[in-house]
C-alpha positions in Angstrom: 8.0 15.1 -27.0 7.9 13.6 -23.5 11.7 13.3 -23.0 12.6 16.7 -24.0 9.9 18.1 -21.4 10.9 16.3 -18.8 14.6 17.2 -19.5 13.5 20.6 -19.8 12.0 20.5 -16.4 14.9 19.1 -14.7 17.2 21.7 -16.3 14.8 24.5 -14.6 15.1 22.8 -11.2 18.8 22.4 -11.5 19.0 26.1 -12.2 16.8 27.3 -10.0 18.1 29.8 -7.2 19.1 28.2 -3.9 16.9 30.7 -2.0 13.5 30.5 0.0 10.8 33.4 1.0 9.1 33.6 4.5 5.4 33.2 4.7 4.7 32.8 8.6 7.6 33.6 11.1 4.8 34.0 13.9 6.6 36.9 15.3 3.7 39.4 15.2 0.3 39.2 16.3 -1.1 40.3 13.0 -0.1 37.0 11.2 -2.7 35.4 13.4 -5.5 37.1 11.3 -4.7 35.1 8.3 -5.0 31.8 10.5 -8.5 30.1 10.5 -9.1 27.5 13.2 -11.3 24.5 12.5 -11.7 22.2 15.7 -8.4 23.4 17.1 -7.1 25.9 19.5 -4.0 28.2 18.5 -1.9 30.7 20.4 1.6 31.8 20.1 4.3 30.6 22.5 7.6 31.7 23.3 10.6 29.5 21.7 14.5 29.7 22.2 14.4 31.4 18.5 11.4 33.5 19.3 7.6 32.9 19.1 6.2 29.6 17.0 2.5 28.5 16.8 1.2 26.2 19.1 -1.9 24.4 17.6 -4.1 21.9 19.6 -5.9 19.4 17.4 -9.2 18.6 19.0 -11.2 15.1 18.5 -13.2 15.8 15.5 -12.9 14.3 11.6 -10.6 16.2 10.2 -9.3 19.1 12.5 -7.4 21.6 10.7 -5.5 24.9 10.9 -5.7 26.9 7.7 -3.9 29.8 6.4 -5.6 32.0 3.7 -4.4 35.3 2.2 -6.8 38.4 1.5 -5.8 38.0 -2.0 -4.3 34.9 -3.8 -0.7 33.7 -3.2 1.7 33.3 -6.0 3.9 30.8 -5.7 5.0 29.9 -9.1 9.1 30.6 -8.6 9.3 27.7 -5.7 9.0 24.1 -5.7 8.2 23.4 -1.8 6.4 24.5 0.9 8.5 23.9 4.0 7.1 23.9 8.0 9.1 23.5 10.9 7.0 20.8 13.1 8.0 20.2 16.6 5.8 17.4 18.5 5.7 18.3 22.1 3.4 15.2 23.2 4.2 11.9 24.4 2.7 9.9 21.2 3.8 9.9 17.6 1.8 12.0 15.5 0.3 11.5 11.6 -0.4 14.8 10.1 -1.4 15.9 6.8 -0.4 19.5 4.9 -2.7 20.4 2.1 -2.3 23.3 -0.4 -5.6 24.4 -2.7 -5.3 26.7 -5.6 -9.3 27.1 -5.7 -11.9 27.6 -3.0 -13.8 24.4 -4.1 -10.9 22.2 -3.7 -12.1 19.0 -1.5 -9.0 17.3 -0.7 -9.0 15.5 -4.2 -9.2 18.0 -7.0 -7.4 21.9 -6.8 -5.2 20.7 -4.3 -1.9 18.9 -3.7 -1.9 17.1 -0.4 1.3 15.2 1.5 1.4 13.2 4.7 3.9 12.8 7.4 4.4 11.7 10.8 6.9 12.9 13.4 7.8 11.1 16.7 7.5 12.8 20.5 9.9 15.3 21.4 11.4 15.4 17.5 11.5 18.8 15.6 12.1 18.3 11.8 11.5 20.6 8.8 8.9 18.9 6.4 8.5 19.9 2.8 5.3 19.7 0.4 6.5 19.2 -3.1 4.8 21.6 -5.1 6.7 21.4 -8.6 5.5 19.2 -11.6 4.4 16.1 -10.2 7.0 13.6 -9.4 5.1 11.2 -12.0 6.2 13.7 -14.9 9.6 12.1 -14.2 8.2 8.6 -13.9 8.9 8.4 -10.1 6.4 8.5 -6.9 9.2 10.2 -5.2 12.4 12.7 -6.0 15.7 13.2 -4.3 15.4 15.8 -1.9 18.5 18.1 -0.3 19.6 17.6 3.0 17.8 19.1 6.1 14.4 18.6 4.6 12.1 15.9 5.3 9.5 15.4 2.3 6.1 14.7 2.8 4.6 11.4 1.1 2.4 12.4 -1.8 -1.2 11.7 -1.4 -2.5 13.8 -4.4 -0.3 14.5 -7.4 -2.2 16.4 -9.7 -0.9 19.8 -10.9 -2.1 22.8 -9.2 -1.8 26.5 -10.2 0.7 28.0 -8.2 0.0 31.3 -9.4 -3.3 31.0 -7.8 -2.8 29.8 -4.1 -5.9 30.5 -2.1 -5.0 28.5 1.0 -3.1 25.6 2.9 -3.9 24.2 6.1 -1.9 21.3 8.4 -4.5 18.6 9.4 -5.0 15.3 11.4 -7.7 12.8 10.9 -9.8 11.9 13.5 -7.7 12.2 16.8 -9.2 10.3 19.9 -7.9 13.2 22.2 -6.3 16.6 21.8 -2.9 16.5 20.0 -0.7 19.4 20.2 1.8 20.3 17.2 4.0 23.4 17.2 4.5 25.3 13.6 7.2 27.5 13.0 9.2 29.1 9.9 6.6 28.3 7.3 8.2 29.5 3.9 8.5 28.7 0.1 11.8 26.9 -1.0 13.8 25.4 -3.4 14.6 22.1 -2.0 14.8 19.1 -4.7 18.2 17.7 -5.9 19.0 17.8 -10.2 18.5 14.8 -11.5 21.1 14.2 -13.9 23.4 11.4 -13.0 21.5 10.2 -9.9 21.9 6.4 -10.4 25.1 4.8 -10.4 26.3 1.4 -12.3 24.6 -0.5 -9.2 21.2 1.1 -9.4 21.9 3.2 -6.1 21.6 6.9 -5.4 25.0 8.3 -7.0 24.8 11.6 -4.9 25.1 10.3 -1.4 26.8 7.8 0.9 25.4 6.0 3.8 26.2 2.5 5.7 26.0 -0.4 3.7 26.3 1.3 0.1 28.2 -0.6 -2.2 31.4 0.8 -3.7 32.7 -1.6 -6.0 32.0 -4.9 -7.8 34.5 -6.6 -5.6 32.5 -6.0 -2.7 30.0 -8.8 -3.9 32.2 -11.5 -3.1 33.0 -10.2 0.4 29.5 -9.8 1.3 28.6 -13.3 0.0 31.0 -14.9 2.1 30.0 -12.8 5.0 26.5 -14.0 4.8 27.2 -17.4 4.1 29.0 -17.7 7.3 25.7 -16.1 9.1 23.2 -18.5 7.8 25.4 -21.6 8.4 25.8 -20.4 11.9 22.1 -19.9 12.6 19.7 -21.4 9.7 17.0 -21.0 11.3 14.6 -20.1 14.6 14.4 -22.8 17.1 11.5 -24.6 17.9 10.0 -24.9 14.3 8.8 -27.8 12.2 9.5 -28.5 8.9 6.6 -26.3 7.6 7.7 -23.6 9.7 4.8 -24.3 12.7 5.4 -24.4 16.4 6.9 -27.5 17.2 7.0 -27.0 20.8 3.4 -26.3 20.8 0.4 -28.4 20.9 0.0 -30.9 18.2 -3.9 -31.3 17.0 -5.5 -33.1 14.0 -3.1 -33.2 11.0 -4.8 -33.7 7.6 -1.7 -33.7 5.2 -2.6 -30.0 4.0 -3.0 -26.5 5.6 -6.5 -26.0 7.6 -7.8 -23.5 10.3 -8.9 -23.9 13.7 -10.0 -21.9 16.6 -7.6 -22.7 19.6 -8.3 -20.9 22.9 -10.3 -18.3 21.6 -7.9 -17.6 19.0 -7.8 -18.4 15.2 -4.9 -20.5 13.8 -3.5 -21.8 10.5 -2.7 -25.5 11.4 0.0 -26.9 9.0 -0.1 -30.4 7.4 1.7 -32.1 10.4 -0.9 -30.7 13.0 1.4 -27.9 14.4 -0.1 -24.5 15.2 0.7 -22.1 12.3 1.2 -18.3 12.0 1.8 -17.1 8.7 4.5 -14.8 8.5 5.4 -13.8 5.0 7.3 -12.2 2.3 5.7 -10.9 -0.8 7.6 -10.3 -4.0 10.4 -13.0 -3.7 11.6 -12.6 -7.4 13.8 -10.5 -9.3 11.6 -8.6 -11.8 13.2 -5.2 -10.9 13.1 -3.3 -14.1 12.8 0.7 -14.6 12.2 2.6 -17.6 15.4 4.2 -19.4 13.8 5.7 -22.3 13.3 9.4 -22.0 15.0 9.4 -18.7 18.8 8.6 -20.2 20.2 11.8 -18.5 19.7 10.1 -14.6 21.5 7.2 -15.6 25.6 7.5 -14.8 25.9 4.1 -16.6 23.7 1.2 -18.5 25.7 -1.3 -20.4 26.5 -0.9 -24.0 24.7 -3.7 -26.1 28.0 -6.0 -26.4 28.0 -6.1 -22.8 27.0 -9.5 -21.2 24.7 -7.6 -18.7 23.1 -6.4 -21.8 20.7 -9.2 -21.3 18.5 -7.6 -18.7 17.3 -4.7 -20.8 13.8 -5.1 -21.7 10.6 -3.2 -23.2 7.4 -2.4 -21.5 4.1 -0.9 -23.3 1.7 -0.9 -20.5 2.7 2.1 -18.4 -0.2 3.3 -16.6 1.3 6.8 -15.0 4.2 9.0 -16.1 5.4 10.7 -19.6 6.6 7.5 -21.4 4.2 4.9 -22.0 6.5 2.4 -23.6 10.1 2.1 -24.0 13.2 0.4 -23.1 14.0 -1.2 -19.4 16.9 -2.1 -17.4 17.1 -4.3 -14.4 19.8 -3.4 -12.0 18.9 -5.7 -9.5 19.1 -8.7 -11.9 22.5 -7.3 -13.0 23.8 -7.4 -9.7 22.6 -10.7 -9.1 24.8 -12.0 -11.8 27.6 -9.9 -10.3 27.5 -11.5 -7.2 26.5 -15.1 -7.9 27.6 -15.6 -11.8 25.9 -15.8 -15.1 23.6 -18.9 -14.0 22.7 -16.7 -10.9 18.9 -18.3 -10.7 19.2 -21.0 -8.7 21.9 -20.1 -6.4 19.9 -16.6 -5.5 16.7 -19.0 -4.8 18.4 -21.3 -2.8 20.2 -18.3 -0.5 16.6 -16.5 -0.6 15.0 -19.5 0.9 17.7 -19.8 3.4 17.4 -16.2 4.7 13.6 -16.4 4.8 13.9 -19.4 7.7 16.9 -17.9 9.0 15.2 -14.7 9.8 11.8 -16.4 10.8 9.8 -16.1 7.7 7.7 -19.2 7.1 5.6 -18.0 3.9 6.5 -17.4 0.3 3.6 -15.0 -0.1 1.8 -12.9 -2.9 3.4 -11.9 -6.2 6.4 -14.1 -5.7 8.2 -16.1 -8.4 6.2 -19.5 -9.8 9.6 -21.4 -9.6 9.0 -21.3 -5.7 6.0 -23.2 -6.0 6.4 -26.8 -5.0 9.8 -25.9 -3.4 9.8 -28.2 -0.4 11.3 -25.8 2.0 9.2 -23.2 2.7 5.4 -22.9 2.4 3.8 -20.7 -0.1 0.6 -19.1 -1.5 -0.9 -19.6 -5.0 -1.6 -16.1 -6.6 -4.4 -15.8 -8.9 -6.1 -13.1 -10.7 -9.6 -13.2 -13.0 -9.4 -12.3 -16.3 -11.4 -12.4 -19.5 -13.9 -11.0 -21.5 -16.8 -11.0 -19.1 -18.7 -7.5 -17.9 -17.5 -5.2 -15.7 -19.1 -2.5 -14.0 -17.8 0.9 -11.8 -17.8 1.5 -8.1 -16.8 5.0 -8.6 -13.1 4.1 -6.9 -11.7 2.1 -9.7 -7.8 2.9 -9.2 -7.1 -0.6 -10.8 -9.5 -1.2 -12.9 -13.7 -1.6 -13.0 -15.1 -4.4 -10.9 -15.8 -7.9 -12.2 -19.7 -8.2 -13.0 -20.3 -11.9 -11.6 -23.9 -12.0 -12.8 -22.6 -12.2 -16.6 -22.5 -15.9 -17.5 -19.2 -15.2 -18.8 -17.7 -14.8 -15.5 -17.7 -18.1 -14.4 -16.1 -19.0 -17.5 -13.6 -16.5 -17.0 -13.1 -17.9 -13.4 -12.4 -21.5 -14.8 -10.1 -20.5 -17.3 -8.1 -18.3 -15.2 -7.4 -20.6 -12.3 -6.9 -24.0 -14.2 -3.4 -23.5 -14.9 -2.5 -22.8 -11.1 -4.5 -25.4 -9.8 -2.9 -27.9 -12.0 0.5 -26.6 -10.6 -0.2 -26.9 -7.3 -3.2 -28.9 -6.1 -1.3 -31.9 -4.6 1.2 -30.1 -2.8 1.1 -29.9 1.0 3.7 -26.9 0.7 0.8 -24.6 -0.4 -1.3 -22.9 1.9 -3.9 -21.6 0.0 -5.2 -19.1 -3.2 -5.3 -15.7 -3.1 -7.4 -14.7 -5.6 -7.4 -10.9 -7.0 -6.2 -8.0 -5.4 -7.5 -4.8 -4.1 -10.5 -4.7 -6.1 -12.9 -1.8 -6.9 -15.4 -2.8 -3.9 -15.9 1.2 -2.7 -15.1 2.4 0.5 -16.8 2.5 4.2 -18.8 5.8 4.0 -22.4 5.9 2.5 -23.6 6.6 -1.0 -20.8 7.0 -3.3 -18.5 4.8 -1.2 -20.1 2.3 0.4 -23.2 1.7 -2.6 -20.5 2.7 -5.2 -21.3 -0.4 -6.9 -24.9 -0.4 -6.9 -24.8 3.4 -8.6 -22.4 1.7 -11.0 -25.0 -0.9 -11.9 -28.1 1.8 -12.3 -25.7 3.9 -14.5 -25.3 0.9 -17.0 -27.4 0.1 -20.1 -30.3 -2.5 -19.9 -27.4 -4.8 -21.4 -25.4 -5.0 -18.3 -26.0 -8.1 -16.4 -25.4 -6.2 -12.9 -28.0 -4.0 -14.1 -30.5 -6.7 -14.7 -29.8 -8.6 -11.5 -30.6 -5.3 -9.6 -33.6 -4.6 -11.4 -34.8 -8.0 -10.8 -34.1 -7.4 -7.2 -35.9 -4.2 -7.1 -39.2 -5.8 -9.0 -39.3 -8.8 -6.6 -39.3 -6.4 -3.6 -41.6 -4.0 -5.0 -43.6 -5.2 -7.6 -45.2 -1.6 -8.3 -42.8 1.2 -9.8 -44.9 3.7 -7.5 -43.7 1.6 -4.3 -39.9 2.1 -5.7 -40.5 6.0 -6.0 -42.0 6.0 -2.8 -39.1 4.5 -1.3 -36.2 6.2 -3.2 -37.9 9.8 -3.8 -37.8 8.9 -7.6 -40.4 9.5 -10.2 -39.7 6.8 -12.8 -42.9 6.4 -15.1 -42.4 2.5 -15.3 -39.7 -0.3 -14.7 -38.9 0.2 -18.5 -37.8 3.8 -17.6 -35.4 2.3 -15.1 -33.8 0.2 -17.9 -31.5 3.4 -19.2 -28.6 4.5 -17.4 -29.5 6.1 -14.4 -27.3 8.5 -12.7 -29.0 10.6 -10.1 -27.5 14.2 -9.5 -28.0 13.9 -5.8 -27.2 10.5 -3.6 -30.4 8.7 -3.3 -32.5 9.0 0.4 -31.5 7.1 3.1 -34.7 4.9 2.7 -32.9 3.4 -0.4 -30.0 2.1 1.5 -31.3 -1.0 2.5 -31.8 -1.6 -1.5 -28.5 -0.3 -2.5 -26.8 -2.5 0.3 -28.8 -5.6 -0.3 -27.2 -5.5 -4.4 -23.8 -4.8 -3.3 -24.0 -7.8 -0.9 -25.3 -9.9 -3.7 -22.8 -9.0 -6.1 -20.2 -9.8 -3.5 -21.8 -13.1 -2.7 -22.0 -14.0 -6.3 -18.3 -13.1 -6.7 -17.0 -15.0 -4.0 -19.4 -18.0 -4.5 -18.2 -18.4 -8.1 -14.6 -18.5 -7.4 -15.3 -20.9 -4.2 -17.0 -23.1 -6.1 -14.5 -23.3 -8.9 -11.6 -23.8 -6.3 -13.3 -26.5 -3.9 -14.2 -28.5 -7.1 -10.8 -29.3 -8.7 -8.9 -28.5 -5.3 -10.6 -29.1 -2.0 -7.4 -29.5 0.1 -6.3 -26.0 -0.1 -7.7 -22.7 1.4 -9.1 -19.7 -0.3 -7.6 -17.0 1.1 -9.8 -14.0 -0.4 -9.4 -11.1 -2.1 -7.1 -8.7 -0.6 -9.2 -6.1 0.4 -7.9 -2.4 0.1 -11.0 -0.8 -0.7 -14.1 -2.5 1.0 -17.6 -2.1 2.3 -19.4 -3.8 5.2 -21.7 -6.1 2.7 -18.4 -7.3 0.6 -16.5 -8.4 3.8 -19.5 -10.3 5.0 -19.9 -11.9 2.0 -16.2 -13.0 1.7 -16.5 -14.4 5.3 -19.4 -16.4 3.9 -17.5 -18.1 1.1 -13.5 -17.7 1.8 -11.9 -20.0 4.3 -9.7 -16.9 5.3 -10.5 -13.0 4.6 -7.8 -11.2 3.7 -6.8 -7.6 3.8 -3.8 -5.3 2.8 -3.3 -2.9 5.8 -1.0 -0.1 5.5 -0.7 1.4 9.0 1.6 1.9 11.8 0.2 -0.9 13.5 -3.5 -3.0 13.7 -5.4 -0.7 15.9 -7.1 -3.4 17.9 -10.2 -0.9 18.2 -10.6 -0.4 14.6 -10.2 -3.8 13.6 -12.4 -5.4 16.2 -15.1 -6.0 13.8 -12.7 -9.2 12.5 -13.9 -11.1 15.7 -17.5 -10.9 14.4 -16.9 -12.2 11.0 -16.5 -16.0 12.3 -13.5 -16.7 9.9 -9.9 -16.2 10.5 -8.3 -13.1 8.7 -5.1 -12.4 7.3 -2.9 -9.4 6.4 -1.6 -9.9 2.6 0.5 -6.7 2.6 2.1 -4.2 4.9 5.3 -1.8 4.9 7.0 1.2 6.0 10.2 2.9 4.8 12.5 5.5 5.6 14.8 8.0 3.4 18.1 7.6 5.4 19.8 4.7 2.8 19.5 6.7 -0.3 15.9 5.7 -1.4 13.5 8.8 -2.5 10.0 7.7 -1.0 9.1 6.0 2.1 6.3 3.8 0.6 2.7 4.1 2.3 3.7 4.6 5.8 7.0 6.8 6.8 9.3 6.4 9.5 12.6 8.5 9.9 15.1 6.2 9.8 16.2 2.3 9.3 16.2 1.9 13.3 12.5 3.5 13.6 11.5 1.3 10.7 12.8 -1.5 12.7 11.1 -0.8 15.7 7.8 -0.1 13.9 7.8 -3.6 12.4 8.4 -5.3 15.6 5.2 -3.3 17.0 3.1 -4.2 14.1 3.8 -7.9 14.1 2.8 -7.9 18.0 -0.3 -6.2 17.1 -1.2 -8.6 14.8 -0.2 -11.4 16.9 -2.3 -10.0 19.6 -5.5 -9.9 17.5 -7.3 -13.4 17.9 -8.7 -12.8 14.5 -5.6 -12.6 12.6 -3.5 -15.7 11.2 -0.6 -14.0 9.8 0.7 -10.8 7.9 2.7 -10.7 4.7 5.4 -8.0 4.2 5.2 -6.1 0.9 8.3 -6.4 -0.5 11.2 -8.3 -0.6 13.8 -5.8 -2.6 13.4 -1.9 -2.4 11.3 -0.8 -5.3 13.9 0.5 -8.4 15.2 4.1 -7.4 13.8 5.5 -10.6 10.5 3.7 -10.5 8.9 0.3 -11.6 7.4 1.1 -15.0 3.9 0.5 -13.7 3.1 3.4 -12.1 6.5 4.8 -10.9 6.6 3.4 -7.4 10.1 3.6 -6.0 9.6 3.1 -2.2 12.3 2.0 0.2 10.2 -1.0 1.5 12.5 -4.4 1.0 14.5 -6.3 3.4 17.0 -6.3 0.9 18.5 -3.2 -1.2 19.1 -3.2 -5.0 22.4 -4.5 -4.3 21.2 -7.8 -2.8 22.1 -6.5 1.0 20.1 -7.2 3.6 18.9 -4.3 6.0 20.6 -5.2 9.1 18.0 -3.5 11.4 15.2 -5.3 9.7 16.9 -8.6 10.0 17.6 -8.5 13.6 14.0 -6.8 14.5 12.5 -9.5 12.4 14.4 -12.5 14.3 13.7 -11.0 17.6 9.7 -10.4 17.2 9.6 -13.7 15.1 11.1 -15.7 17.7 8.6 -14.7 20.2 5.4 -15.1 18.1 4.3 -18.3 18.8 4.6 -18.4 22.7 3.3 -15.1 22.8 0.1 -15.5 20.9 -0.7 -18.6 22.2 -0.3 -17.4 26.0 -1.9 -13.9 25.4 -5.6 -14.0 26.6 -7.9 -13.4 23.8 -9.9 -10.1 24.6 -13.1 -9.9 24.0 -15.2 -8.6 20.8 -16.1 -4.9 21.2 -17.3 -2.2 18.9 -17.6 -2.6 15.4 
């Protein structure tokens, strides 16, 4: 059923007429009657082609210019909303576009939303996809006709295109007035048909670009060319055997990685006593399957079952999103590695990869990488663990990857021990192991009040009396208040007894502010229990390696503070154009070094369909942003490194788990390095150590 529905949808898009429908051209004053200003100032201005709408976004949380019809629009015949945008200002601008199908839309439900960015002095036509969600085809991004820049999807739920009540262009918290010029807002058909979009190498079949592989014979040529480059410049100068700063000061050597504050900045120190700044690469592996089942029409070629490359077929049954929950997969990347290096390519490819990383200035094999790279004796690495088991869990209200561990459950300690034991046994005596990342992007909640910051407290209250977290929270409250009447007075509740609070409690409205200290104290105690349990297990069996934390994406102040108390290094995944020193100044107050576990940027100029979480306009711009991001990390006194996500582009038609198909690799599906990214990496990595050591550490500010 799913495959037939997808095919029908693709056929409908392919058959759609190549036309458009203007909505706002800004040639008439009366058009302004449909414009609503929310912390913006608008005016019509003359352009070379007529008139356009100049919008000045003022400092506020969500300044926006909104367009609302007198009666709902019917957009059901179109697949995209296109807006021509000019940035007349001196700085890049990140913006969003949102379409609502109901007055109750809140940015999550009843709307479709996308994000983009535009450089100073540039004009581009951005388009928000309105049709069946890309995940209907098992992908996060779809191929776009030339001339459009597709906005990155933020929300992907279906909307009622026959009842559009508003759309808006917005910014998030500008610090000063920001101008944008909007023009030629229209409905369009802009998607390319999906039949035959993937060639035999896993590349986009319907476009050309520099570096695209044209034949299997090119593999040998590229291998020879790269070998000459790697031999000529095998590593950056001034590094010791671990990739530490050999030309810098040498301090106490313990034989393992450790941390120390030097000249007001945190550093890692390598086993030989040299200062070490961790520049890492995530996902150094060749696991790159994509689903074939139900999407056969997308592929010009997959091998017959008698072909030697048929060994790279596989099967999945745990797909989170998309129409196909299980089915056959194929790994084009692994097939290309066999074409390039031969049937027994694994050892050759890993050797080439280790050489690449050293030559490009990377000194850490980071999370999600192949276990065969443990104990490699050439490039330091991190150990990756996840806590699994039959212990209880609770909801924070933000459970993208699943509900949060309940560390108050006695079974949690057993789960920690069983989950960590095999990994500890594998790496515990190896000086090349930096330390352990344990878990990733857990459901801590968010910075906001109530449902965000205190989400785990509300989640515990919503559990039954059998929940260990619920019982721990009740014990804290009873110890503080004693009498239920005192709790009621503080919380504004009317529980007749403590027994009444044993039942699941889901308040209709957020609890009053006077309850926040109790909610925050519980969140802090849960986080402390979680981090302490893992720390104790690690240090009991492996006291020599660092505990690198849980890689915060969603986070609360309480969870971060607890992490700093028990972890050797606090870790964050920070997806942004750069690390803003003001926004992240709170790191200095933690009293522990911090590390970035993931960041990336992507572009759509080399045959990929989605930029990833941070968009750039080209590979040249992506490389420039890489250098700027690295420098923002190098200059932050609390940060001791950052790790790029990931080594190879994701499959063009999406990974099975969740359809991600991002241009976020340093290499392509054909094992071809992006020359712009390699050049940028070498340049900024070369300057990393002297820049960090000599740059004066700023004093802590804000919070």
